[in-house]
C-alpha positions in Angstrom: -136.3 2.8 116.1 -134.5 3.3 112.9 -133.3 0.5 111.4 -129.9 0.3 109.3 -130.2 -1.4 105.5 -129.4 -5.3 107.3 -132.6 -4.2 109.3 -130.5 -3.5 112.3 -131.6 -0.8 114.8 -129.0 2.2 114.5 -127.1 3.1 118.1 -126.2 6.5 117.9 -124.1 6.5 120.8 -121.6 4.3 119.2 -120.9 6.4 116.4 -120.8 9.9 118.3 -117.9 7.4 121.0 -116.1 6.7 117.7 -116.1 10.5 116.8 -115.4 11.9 119.9 -112.5 9.5 119.5 -110.7 10.5 116.6 -111.1 14.2 117.8 -109.3 13.8 120.4 -106.4 11.9 118.7 -105.8 15.8 117.0 -106.0 17.1 119.2 -103.4 14.9 121.0 -101.2 15.3 118.2 -101.0 19.0 117.5 -100.2 19.4 121.1 -97.2 16.8 120.3 -96.1 19.3 117.2 -96.3 22.2 119.1 -94.4 20.9 122.2 -92.3 20.0 120.0 -91.4 22.9 117.6 -90.9 25.3 121.4 -88.9 22.5 122.4 -86.5 23.2 119.0 -86.7 26.5 119.1 -85.8 27.9 123.1 -81.4 28.3 122.4 -79.9 26.4 124.8 -77.9 28.5 126.9 -74.1 27.3 127.9 -72.5 27.1 130.6 -68.8 29.2 131.2 -66.0 28.9 133.1 -65.1 32.4 134.5 -61.7 31.9 135.7 -59.6 30.6 132.9 -58.4 26.4 133.5 -61.1 25.4 136.0 -61.8 22.2 135.8 -64.8 20.7 134.3 -66.6 18.7 137.2 -68.2 22.2 138.1 -70.5 22.3 135.9 -73.6 20.0 136.4 -75.2 20.1 132.9 -73.4 19.7 129.5 -74.0 21.4 126.6 -75.3 19.9 123.2 -72.4 18.7 120.8 -71.9 21.5 118.4 -71.9 20.9 114.2 -69.8 23.3 113.2 -66.4 22.2 114.3 -63.2 23.8 113.5 -59.0 22.8 114.5 -59.0 25.0 116.2 -62.8 25.3 118.4 -62.4 23.9 122.5 -63.9 20.3 122.0 -62.8 17.9 124.1 -64.3 14.1 123.1 -64.7 11.3 124.9 -65.6 7.2 124.2 -68.4 6.8 121.9 -70.6 5.4 125.5 -69.1 8.1 127.7 -70.5 11.9 128.3 -69.4 14.7 126.4 -68.6 17.3 128.2 -68.7 20.7 126.1 -66.3 24.1 128.2 -66.1 27.5 126.0 -63.6 29.3 128.0 -63.9 32.7 125.3 -65.1 31.3 122.6 -63.2 28.6 121.4 -64.8 28.3 117.8 -68.6 28.1 119.2 -70.9 30.6 119.2 -73.1 30.5 122.1 -74.7 32.8 124.4 -72.9 32.5 128.2 -75.5 32.1 131.0 -77.0 34.9 131.6 -76.3 34.3 135.9 -71.9 34.0 134.7 -70.7 37.3 133.4 -67.0 37.1 132.2 -64.4 39.6 132.3 -64.0 41.5 129.1 -66.7 44.3 129.0 -70.9 44.9 128.8 -72.7 42.0 126.9 -68.8 39.6 126.9 -69.1 36.6 124.6 -72.4 37.1 123.0 -71.3 36.7 119.2 -70.0 39.1 117.2 -67.9 40.0 120.4 -65.3 36.8 120.8 -63.5 36.4 118.0 -60.5 34.3 116.6 -57.1 35.5 116.4 -54.3 35.0 114.0 -50.8 37.0 115.0 -48.1 37.6 111.7 -44.0 38.5 112.7 -42.7 40.8 110.3 -39.8 42.3 109.2 -40.3 45.7 110.4 -38.4 48.4 107.2 -40.1 45.4 104.4 -43.4 43.6 106.0 -42.4 40.4 104.7 -42.9 37.5 107.5 -40.2 36.4 109.8 -40.0 32.9 108.7 -38.9 31.8 112.9 -40.0 28.6 114.9 -40.7 29.6 117.9 -40.4 33.3 118.6 -42.7 33.4 122.0 -45.4 36.0 122.8 -47.7 36.3 125.8 -51.4 38.4 126.2 -52.3 40.5 127.7 -55.8 42.5 128.3 -56.1 46.6 129.0 -55.9 45.6 132.9 -51.7 44.2 132.2 -53.8 40.5 133.0 -51.5 37.6 131.4 -54.7 36.0 130.1 -54.3 32.0 129.8 -56.2 30.3 127.0 -56.7 26.4 126.0 -56.3 24.3 123.7 -58.7 21.3 124.1 -57.0 18.9 121.5 -56.3 15.8 121.6 -56.4 17.1 124.8 -56.9 20.2 127.3 -53.6 22.1 128.0 -53.5 25.3 128.8 -51.4 28.4 127.5 -50.2 31.6 129.0 -47.1 31.7 125.9 -47.7 31.0 122.8 -44.9 30.6 119.5 -44.7 31.1 115.9 -44.4 28.0 113.4 -41.7 27.7 110.8 -43.9 30.6 108.8 -43.8 32.5 111.7 -47.0 33.4 112.2 -49.3 31.9 114.8 -53.3 31.6 116.3 -54.8 32.2 119.4 -55.9 28.6 120.1 -59.6 29.6 121.1 -60.9 33.3 121.3 -61.5 36.7 122.9 -63.4 39.0 123.7 -64.3 42.5 122.6 -61.5 44.2 124.2 -58.0 45.8 124.6 -55.0 43.7 124.6 -51.5 43.5 124.0 -49.1 41.0 123.0 -45.0 41.1 124.7 -41.9 39.5 122.8 -40.2 37.5 125.6 -37.8 35.5 122.2 -34.7 37.4 120.8 -34.1 36.7 116.7 -31.0 37.0 115.6 -30.3 39.4 114.2 -33.6 41.7 115.2 -34.5 43.7 117.8 -37.1 42.8 120.3 -40.2 43.8 119.3 -42.2 46.4 121.3 -45.3 45.9 123.0 -48.3 45.5 120.4 -51.5 47.0 121.6 -54.7 46.5 119.7 -58.2 46.6 120.1 -61.0 44.1 119.1 -64.0 45.2 118.6 -66.5 43.0 116.2 -66.6 39.9 115.2 -64.0 37.4 113.1 -64.6 34.2 112.8 -61.6 31.1 112.2 -62.1 31.8 108.7 -61.6 35.4 108.4 -59.9 36.1 111.4 -58.7 39.1 113.1 -55.1 40.1 111.8 -52.2 41.1 114.1 -49.2 41.9 113.1 -46.0 42.4 114.8 -43.2 44.6 113.8 -39.0 42.8 114.6 -36.7 45.9 113.3 -33.3 44.7 111.9 -30.7 45.7 114.2 -27.8 47.4 112.1 -23.6 48.0 113.1 -20.8 50.6 112.8 -17.7 48.7 111.8 -14.9 51.4 113.7 -11.8 51.6 112.6 -8.2 52.1 114.2 -4.9 53.1 112.6 -1.0 52.4 113.8 2.2 53.1 112.9 3.2 49.3 112.9 6.5 50.4 114.0 5.4 53.0 117.0 1.6 52.1 117.5 0.6 55.3 117.4 -2.6 56.4 115.9 -2.2 57.4 111.9 -4.5 59.8 110.5 -5.2 60.8 107.1 -6.9 58.6 104.9 -10.3 56.6 103.6 -11.6 53.0 103.8 -14.2 51.4 101.5 -16.2 48.7 103.2 -17.7 46.2 101.2 -20.3 43.2 100.5 -17.7 40.0 101.3 -21.5 37.4 101.3 -25.0 38.2 99.7 -26.4 39.9 103.0 -29.6 38.1 103.9 -32.3 39.1 106.6 -34.4 36.6 107.8 -37.3 37.9 106.0 -36.0 37.0 103.0 -34.3 40.0 102.1 -31.0 40.5 99.8 -29.8 44.2 101.6 -26.3 43.7 99.6 -25.1 41.4 97.1 -21.9 39.8 97.2 -19.5 42.7 96.1 -21.9 45.5 96.3 -19.9 48.4 97.7 -21.4 49.6 101.2 -20.0 53.1 102.6 -17.1 54.6 102.0 -15.6 56.5 105.4 -12.4 58.5 106.9 -10.0 58.2 108.9 -10.1 61.1 111.5 -7.3 63.3 113.4 -7.1 60.9 115.9 -6.6 57.7 113.4 -10.2 56.9 113.9 -12.6 56.3 111.5 -16.6 54.6 111.0 -18.6 53.2 109.0 -22.5 53.6 108.4 -24.6 51.1 110.7 -24.2 48.0 108.5 -27.0 44.9 109.0 -25.0 41.6 110.3 -22.8 40.0 108.2 -19.4 39.5 106.5 -17.4 42.7 105.2 -14.2 43.4 103.5 -12.0 46.8 104.3 -10.1 47.8 101.3 -7.7 51.5 101.7 -8.9 54.1 99.1 -6.7 56.8 100.0 -3.2 56.5 102.5 -2.3 58.4 104.5 1.5 61.4 103.6 4.0 59.1 104.0 3.0 55.8 104.6 1.9 52.8 101.6 -1.3 50.9 100.5 -1.8 47.9 103.0 -1.6 44.7 101.0 -4.6 43.1 100.6 -8.8 43.5 101.6 -9.1 43.1 106.0 -11.8 40.4 106.5 -14.6 41.7 109.0 -17.9 40.1 110.6 -20.5 42.0 112.2 -22.6 40.0 114.5 -24.0 42.3 117.7 -25.3 45.5 118.4 -22.1 47.1 119.8 -21.0 46.6 116.5 -17.2 46.1 115.5 -13.8 46.9 116.2 -10.7 46.7 114.1 -7.4 48.0 114.5 -4.6 47.6 111.3 -1.6 48.8 111.0 0.7 50.4 108.6 3.7 51.5 106.9 5.9 54.2 106.6 7.2 54.1 102.9 10.9 53.5 103.3 13.3 53.1 100.5 16.6 51.6 102.8 20.2 52.5 100.4 23.3 50.2 101.6 26.8 51.0 100.8 28.5 48.2 100.3 32.6 47.0 98.8 31.6 46.3 95.1 33.5 42.1 95.5 32.6 41.6 98.3 28.7 41.8 99.7 29.3 41.3 103.5 31.7 44.4 103.7 29.5 47.3 104.5 30.8 50.4 104.4 30.3 53.5 107.0 30.8 57.3 106.5 29.6 57.9 103.2 28.4 61.0 102.0 25.3 61.3 99.9 22.4 64.1 98.4 18.6 63.4 97.8 16.7 65.7 96.1 13.1 65.5 94.6 9.5 66.9 94.9 8.8 69.4 97.9 11.5 68.2 99.4 14.5 69.9 99.8 18.2 68.6 99.0 19.7 67.2 101.8 23.1 66.1 102.7 22.9 62.0 104.7 25.8 59.7 106.1 25.9 55.5 106.0 25.8 54.7 109.4 27.9 51.7 111.3 26.0 49.1 108.8 27.0 51.4 105.7 23.2 52.1 105.9 20.8 55.0 105.2 16.7 54.7 105.9 14.9 56.6 104.1 11.0 57.4 105.0 8.6 60.5 105.3 8.7 60.7 101.2 6.4 62.2 99.5 4.6 60.3 97.2 4.1 60.6 93.4 7.2 62.2 93.5 11.2 60.1 91.9 13.9 61.1 94.4 17.8 61.1 93.0 20.6 60.1 95.2 24.2 61.3 94.3 27.1 60.0 96.2 29.5 63.0 97.0 31.7 61.3 99.8 33.3 57.7 100.0 34.8 56.2 102.9 38.5 55.6 102.8 41.2 53.6 100.7 37.2 53.4 98.2 36.6 55.6 94.7 32.7 57.0 95.2 30.4 56.1 93.0 29.8 59.1 90.4 26.7 57.4 89.0 23.3 58.6 90.4 21.0 56.4 90.9 16.7 56.9 91.6 13.4 55.6 92.5 9.8 56.3 92.3 7.1 56.6 94.7 3.5 56.2 92.8 0.7 57.5 94.6 -0.4 55.0 97.0 3.1 55.3 98.8 4.8 51.6 97.4 8.1 51.8 95.6 7.6 49.0 92.5 4.2 47.6 93.9 5.7 47.3 98.1 6.3 48.9 101.1 9.4 48.6 101.6 12.8 48.2 99.0 16.7 48.2 99.4 19.3 49.9 96.5 22.5 48.8 96.7 25.8 50.6 95.9 28.9 49.8 95.6 32.2 51.9 96.1 35.7 50.2 94.5 38.7 50.1 96.1 42.8 50.5 94.1 43.2 46.8 94.9 46.9 45.0 92.6 47.3 41.0 92.1 50.3 39.1 91.9 51.9 36.4 90.6 55.0 35.1 91.0 56.1 32.5 87.4 59.4 30.4 86.9 61.0 31.5 84.8 61.8 28.4 82.5 58.2 26.1 82.4 56.1 29.7 82.9 54.6 27.9 85.7 52.8 28.7 89.0 55.8 29.3 92.2 54.0 28.8 95.8 55.2 29.4 99.4 57.1 32.4 98.6 56.3 35.1 100.5 56.1 38.5 99.2 55.4 42.6 100.4 54.8 45.4 98.5 56.6 49.1 99.8 55.5 52.6 98.5 58.1 55.4 96.9 59.5 55.3 100.8 60.4 52.7 101.2 57.6 51.7 103.8 55.7 47.8 103.4 52.1 48.6 102.6 51.0 44.9 102.0 51.9 41.5 102.3 
């Protein structure tokens, strides 16, 4: 028998057994490494609810916690020692494939990576395309079959949404990803100064993640409306034809996108009054305006000051404006006593293209002159007087300017005085020359008729 260096016999079976154990351990290690490799390579098949909003108790086992999360992802976190359940319902920031045996609506391959996408929505002014910074504008989301979409928000608790509303910036994200297909946003909220947004369709044909979401722009157009003016005679209420008005911005006219449409004092429009006494401005943005008369109807005077108005409704605003005829009132009175007026005196009026005419004072001693032409000087001359009065022989004139005003006013008065022959008698004493009272005196004419006492 062979011996070793210590003069001990060598057992070949013991060496062979040691080698076999080592080989077995090496093979076992290799097998375990292969098992670990293949177990990490097999993708997890996420369980997906085919009815949005169902309870999580329908699922038998939870998917693993994703390492890439987002504030809009569909995650619901439990306590440290409790089971964690994550439900994918339309993407929610996850990108796992749905269970092959439970296809969801939205087309073939629905839910695959590249087809469930994040959506960002912005409400803008349809004219400027600038954001309408208004909070609380609500929308609903429908698919191509007009089925209302129900989406979930999972943080901090699960909440189902059928309505989605803007933040103070006029924007919002859908709370979770939605799948490839055609959709429609429908507006539910009326916004001051804007027409309701029309249905906005869009199509998802590619993958969009939260960092670069699919952007949907919803346009809303500012409302505009007209100012209608009805011009009437102040005395009769009858419509007055002719003339024109200008429209000025009373304040800065600003829409919700922050655009200044008109600055204070800007001339916005000029419109004319038709034969029926009506005029209408162009369509104006909502806000405060001033109406200023420019051209004045024939025989009428310019209205004093501007007319303030405000456009607040889609059906516009109507203003009734009263105008007055240019008027000169002639009053003939006693030269000594203002309260005594003189009727039945005649005057002639001439001026401009108006033919000369004879006018007579009425019982109140007045002549009222209307239908006076603009930019014309008129002349009055007395041709007869009341009994016992001497007529005024001087000419009296007045001018109507281009706006129908006489010395800056629509109404003016002219006073003409007539005198009568009067005698004053005083009885005095012959000695001292002092006045004597309580003496009756009479005045007689040449025929001895008493004419006064």
